[in-house]
GUFIVO-830429 format. One record per residue (C-alpha): x, y, z; residue in three letters. Coordinates in nm, 2 decimals, padded with zeros to 4 digits. Layout:
BEGIN
+--------+--------+--------+------+
:      X :      Y :      Z : minu :
+--------+--------+--------+------+
:      X :      Y :      Z :  ALA :
...
+--------+--------+--------+------+
END
This chain:
BEGIN
+--------+--------+--------+------+
:      X :      Y :      Z : minu :
+--------+--------+--------+------+
:  00.00 :  00.00 :  00.00 :  MET :
:  00.13 :  00.34 : -00.09 :  LYS :
:  00.08 :  00.64 :  00.13 :  ILE :
:  00.08 :  00.99 :  00.00 :  PHE :
:  00.08 :  01.32 :  00.18 :  PHE :
: -00.01 :  01.65 :  00.02 :  PHE :
:  00.10 :  01.95 :  00.22 :  LEU :
:  00.05 :  02.32 :  00.17 :  LEU :
:  00.32 :  02.52 :  00.33 :  VAL :
:  00.30 :  02.90 :  00.36 :  ASP :
:  00.67 :  02.98 :  00.30 :  VAL :
:  00.61 :  03.33 :  00.44 :  ASP :
:  00.53 :  03.18 :  00.78 :  ASP :
:  00.78 :  02.89 :  00.76 :  ILE :
:  01.08 :  03.04 :  00.60 :  LYS :
:  01.30 :  02.75 :  00.69 :  ALA :
:  01.09 :  02.52 :  00.47 :  ALA :
:  01.14 :  02.76 :  00.17 :  ALA :
:  01.52 :  02.76 :  00.23 :  THR :
:  01.55 :  02.39 :  00.27 :  LYS :
:  01.34 :  02.31 : -00.04 :  MET :
:  01.51 :  02.59 : -00.23 :  GLU :
:  01.18 :  02.76 : -00.32 :  VAL :
:  01.26 :  03.06 : -00.54 :  LYS :
:  00.90 :  03.12 : -00.68 :  ALA :
:  00.55 :  03.03 : -00.59 :  MET :
:  00.38 :  02.80 : -00.64 :  PRO :
:  00.65 :  02.53 : -00.62 :  THR :
:  00.54 :  02.17 : -00.61 :  PHE :
:  00.79 :  01.91 : -00.48 :  VAL :
:  00.77 :  01.53 : -00.51 :  LEU :
:  00.96 :  01.35 : -00.24 :  MET :
:  01.03 :  00.99 : -00.16 :  LYS :
:  01.19 :  00.88 :  00.16 :  GLY :
:  01.28 :  01.24 :  00.24 :  GLY :
:  01.46 :  01.30 : -00.09 :  ASP :
:  01.35 :  01.54 : -00.36 :  VAL :
:  01.26 :  01.34 : -00.67 :  MET :
:  01.11 :  01.61 : -00.88 :  GLU :
:  01.02 :  01.98 : -00.86 :  LYS :
:  00.78 :  02.19 : -01.06 :  LEU :
:  00.76 :  02.57 : -01.05 :  VAL :
:  00.47 :  02.77 : -01.18 :  GLY :
:  00.09 :  02.79 : -01.19 :  ALA :
:  00.03 :  02.65 : -01.54 :  ASN :
: -00.26 :  02.42 : -01.49 :  PRO :
: -00.18 :  02.21 : -01.80 :  ASP :
:  00.18 :  02.16 : -01.68 :  ALA :
:  00.07 :  02.07 : -01.33 :  ILE :
: -00.18 :  01.81 : -01.48 :  LYS :
:  00.09 :  01.66 : -01.71 :  ARG :
:  00.33 :  01.64 : -01.41 :  TRP :
:  00.08 :  01.46 : -01.19 :  ILE :
: -00.03 :  01.24 : -01.48 :  ASP :
:  00.34 :  01.14 : -01.53 :  GLY :
:  00.38 :  01.06 : -01.16 :  PHE :
:  00.07 :  00.85 : -01.16 :  VAL :
:  00.18 :  00.67 : -01.48 :  GLN :
:  00.52 :  00.59 : -01.31 :  THR :
:  00.33 :  00.44 : -01.01 :  LEU :
:  00.12 :  00.22 : -01.24 :  HIS :
:  00.44 :  00.11 : -01.42 :  SER :
:  00.61 :  00.02 : -01.10 :  HIS :
:  00.31 : -00.17 : -00.97 :  ASN :
:  00.27 : -00.37 : -01.29 :  ASN :
:  00.64 : -00.46 : -01.28 :  HIS :
:  00.60 : -00.57 : -00.92 :  ALA :
:  00.32 : -00.81 : -01.02 :  LEU :
:  00.52 : -00.99 : -01.28 :  HIS :
+--------+--------+--------+------+
END
């Protein structure tokens, strides 16, 4: 079973998070695994965000299919 967390961080209130994650612009989306940054997407382009999430989901499906074989 995979567990996902979606967090919204106000970097104006928690500046240490912005520094640690190297946030230079908002919004910034960060995909992490085991505490490591896997991918980062900067910007509010809805199409780009959708493609990014779709790619992530496709990767999960691919890993799950390989695990079953």
